[in-house]
C-alpha positions as CSV (number, residue, x, y, z in Angstrom):
1,M,0.4,-0.5,0.3
2,K,3.3,2.7,0.4
3,K,4.8,1.8,-2.8
4,V,1.1,2.4,-4.2
5,L,0.9,6.0,-2.1
6,C,4.5,6.6,-3.1
7,L,3.9,5.8,-6.8
8,L,0.8,7.9,-6.9
9,L,2.7,11.4,-5.4
10,V,5.6,10.8,-7.5
11,L,4.1,9.8,-10.4
12,P,2.0,13.9,-11.0
13,L,6.0,15.9,-10.4
14,F,7.2,13.7,-13.3
15,C,4.2,14.3,-15.6
16,I,5.0,17.9,-14.8
17,A,8.8,17.6,-14.9
18,Q,8.0,16.6,-18.4
19,T,5.3,19.0,-19.4
20,S,8.0,21.6,-18.0
21,K,10.3,20.6,-20.3
22,E,8.0,20.9,-23.1
23,Q,7.4,24.2,-22.7
24,E,11.0,25.1,-22.3
25,E,11.5,23.0,-26.1
26,R,8.6,25.2,-27.6
27,D,9.7,28.1,-26.3
28,A,13.1,28.0,-28.4
29,I,11.6,26.9,-30.7
30,A,9.3,29.9,-30.9
31,Q,12.8,32.2,-30.5
32,V,13.8,30.6,-33.7
33,L,10.2,31.7,-35.4
34,A,11.7,35.2,-33.4
35,T,14.9,34.8,-34.6
36,Q,13.8,35.0,-38.4
37,Q,11.7,37.8,-38.4
38,T,13.4,40.0,-36.9
39,A,16.2,38.9,-39.2
40,W,14.3,39.2,-42.3
41,N,12.8,42.5,-41.3
42,N,16.2,44.1,-40.4
43,F,17.7,42.7,-44.2
44,N,19.6,39.9,-43.0
45,I,19.9,36.8,-44.6
46,E,22.4,35.4,-42.3
47,L,21.0,35.5,-39.8
48,F,17.7,34.3,-40.8
49,M,19.9,31.3,-42.5
50,E,21.4,30.6,-39.8
51,T,18.4,29.5,-37.9
52,Y,18.8,25.7,-40.5
53,W,20.3,23.1,-40.5
54,K,23.6,23.8,-42.4
55,S,23.8,20.4,-44.3
56,E,22.9,19.0,-47.3
57,E,20.0,16.9,-46.1
58,L,18.1,20.2,-45.7
59,T,15.4,20.1,-48.1
60,F,12.6,23.6,-48.8
61,Y,9.8,22.3,-50.5
62,G,8.3,26.0,-52.2
63,S,6.2,27.1,-54.8
64,A,9.0,26.5,-56.9
65,G,9.7,23.3,-56.1
66,V,12.1,21.0,-53.9
67,V,16.0,22.5,-52.6
68,K,17.5,20.5,-51.2
69,G,20.8,21.4,-49.1
70,W,21.3,25.0,-47.2
71,Q,23.9,26.4,-49.5
72,K,20.7,26.4,-52.3
73,T,18.3,26.9,-50.4
74,L,20.6,30.4,-49.0
75,E,20.8,31.1,-53.2
76,R,16.6,30.0,-54.0
77,Y,16.4,32.7,-51.4
78,K,18.7,35.7,-52.7
79,K,16.9,35.3,-56.2
80,S,12.9,35.3,-54.6
81,Y,14.2,38.6,-52.4
82,P,17.0,40.4,-53.8
83,T,16.7,43.3,-52.8
84,Q,15.1,45.1,-49.5
85,E,11.9,46.2,-50.9
86,H,11.3,42.9,-51.7
87,F,12.6,42.3,-48.3
88,G,9.4,43.6,-46.8
89,H,8.0,43.5,-43.4
90,L,7.6,39.8,-42.0
91,E,5.0,38.1,-39.4
92,F,4.6,35.0,-38.5
93,V,1.4,33.2,-37.2
94,T,2.1,30.4,-34.9
95,N,0.2,28.3,-35.1
96,D,0.9,24.6,-34.0
97,I,4.0,23.6,-32.2
98,S,4.3,19.7,-31.8
99,K,6.6,17.1,-30.6
100,I,7.8,14.4,-32.7
101,N,10.1,12.6,-31.2
102,D,12.5,14.0,-27.8
103,D,14.4,16.0,-30.3
104,A,12.3,17.2,-33.2
105,Y,8.8,19.3,-33.5
106,T,7.1,20.8,-36.5
107,V,5.4,24.3,-36.4
108,M,2.8,24.9,-38.4
109,G,1.5,28.5,-38.9
110,E,0.7,31.4,-41.4
111,Y,3.6,34.4,-42.5
112,H,2.6,37.3,-43.2
113,L,4.3,39.9,-46.1
114,T,3.9,43.5,-46.3
115,R,6.4,44.8,-49.3
116,P,6.5,47.8,-51.9
117,V,6.5,44.8,-54.6
118,G,3.1,44.1,-53.7
119,D,2.4,42.2,-50.2
120,T,2.0,38.4,-49.1
121,Q,0.8,35.2,-47.2
122,G,0.8,32.4,-47.2
123,I,1.7,29.4,-45.3
124,F,3.9,26.7,-43.5
125,M,5.0,24.2,-41.5
126,L,9.1,23.2,-40.0
127,V,10.3,20.4,-39.0
128,L,13.3,21.7,-36.5
129,K,15.3,19.2,-34.2
130,K,17.4,19.7,-31.8
131,I,21.5,19.4,-33.1
132,D,24.3,19.9,-31.2
133,G,22.0,21.9,-28.7
134,A,20.1,24.5,-30.9
135,W,17.5,23.9,-32.7
136,K,17.5,24.3,-36.3
137,I,15.5,23.5,-39.2
138,I,15.8,20.6,-40.4
139,A,12.6,21.0,-43.6
140,D,10.4,24.1,-44.9
141,T,7.5,23.2,-46.4
142,S,6.3,26.9,-47.8
143,C,3.8,27.8,-49.9
144,K,1.7,30.6,-51.0
145,V,-2.1,31.1,-50.3
146,E,-4.3,33.9,-52.6
């Protein structure tokens, strides 16, 4: 009986610790998006790209097709957004951050880009993985929505 009572007292503490850890992870992932938004709005593609996994395995799915690799993703951004007028002002809306496993999450949301060359908006789904202690985007699916 004492073992059962002890278990009933300890189990909720374990659940609270797990929930707290997951919330810390979600907050860290939200900070990745905040870093991206700030970098974008400061026309700083280098800082923006630091949030991505610097690997040939990085995958970007967009309206122009699939791009593999960090360098090719950077080149795609530079081609699609060649000037500060093309960058404009970015706002993210995060709709969901869901745990996949101990070191990976998905993020689903919306982007709203206000710019002199024409506003645009769309949706995205990111896969982030903890790599060397930092959350990095390993896959990005973004598409424009009219």
